C-alpha positions as CSV (number, residue, x, y, z in Angstrom):
1,M,6.8,15.3,19.6
2,P,9.7,12.2,18.9
3,T,10.2,11.6,15.6
4,G,7.8,9.8,14.1
5,H,4.8,10.1,15.9
6,W,3.9,13.0,13.7
7,V,3.0,11.0,10.8
8,F,0.3,9.1,13.2
9,A,-0.9,12.3,14.6
10,T,-1.0,13.8,10.7
11,V,-3.4,10.5,10.1
12,I,-5.4,11.2,12.8
13,R,-6.5,14.2,12.6
14,A,-6.9,13.6,8.9
15,S,-8.9,10.9,9.2
16,R,-11.6,13.1,10.8
17,G,-13.5,13.8,7.5
18,E,-14.2,12.3,4.3
19,E,-10.6,13.7,2.7
20,G,-9.1,12.0,5.8
21,Q,-10.6,8.3,5.1
22,A,-9.0,9.0,1.4
23,L,-5.8,10.0,2.6
24,L,-6.2,7.2,5.4
25,E,-7.1,4.8,2.9
26,Y,-4.3,5.6,0.8
27,A,-1.8,5.4,3.7
28,L,-3.1,1.6,4.1
29,V,-2.7,0.8,0.7
30,L,1.0,2.4,0.4
31,G,1.5,0.2,3.3
32,L,0.2,-3.0,2.2
33,I,2.7,-2.2,-0.7
34,A,5.8,-1.8,1.0
35,L,5.2,-5.1,3.0
36,I,4.8,-7.4,-0.5
37,T,7.7,-5.3,-1.7
38,I,9.9,-6.2,0.9
39,G,8.8,-9.6,0.9
40,V,9.4,-10.2,-2.6
41,L,12.6,-8.6,-2.5
42,Q,13.5,-10.6,0.8
43,A,12.8,-13.8,-0.9
44,L,14.6,-13.0,-4.5
45,G,17.3,-11.2,-2.5
46,T,19.3,-14.7,-2.3
47,N,18.6,-15.9,-5.8
48,V,20.1,-12.4,-6.9
49,S,23.0,-12.7,-4.8
50,G,23.6,-16.1,-6.3
51,T,23.5,-14.7,-9.8
52,L,25.4,-11.9,-9.5
53,G,28.3,-14.1,-7.4
54,Q,28.2,-16.7,-10.5
55,V,28.0,-13.7,-13.5
56,S,31.5,-12.1,-11.1
57,S,33.1,-15.5,-10.9
58,N,32.6,-16.0,-14.9
59,M,33.9,-12.6,-15.3
60,T,36.8,-13.0,-13.4
61,K,37.6,-16.1,-15.3
62,V,37.4,-14.3,-18.7
63,L,39.6,-11.9,-18.0
64,N,42.4,-14.3,-16.4
65,S,42.0,-16.4,-19.9
């Protein structure tokens, strides 16, 4: 079985009972949290990069003074 497919197979097997339904719900919530986190980090990434660039520039000015 190719890499990554075992996760899907495990979720399918586990989803056949009540415990599996809970596992599937947790997996869906975790996936949603991951997507939201990725989106937020991408949105803030540019701002953080600019801020770190300014800090670096200011530190260089202070060190060269």
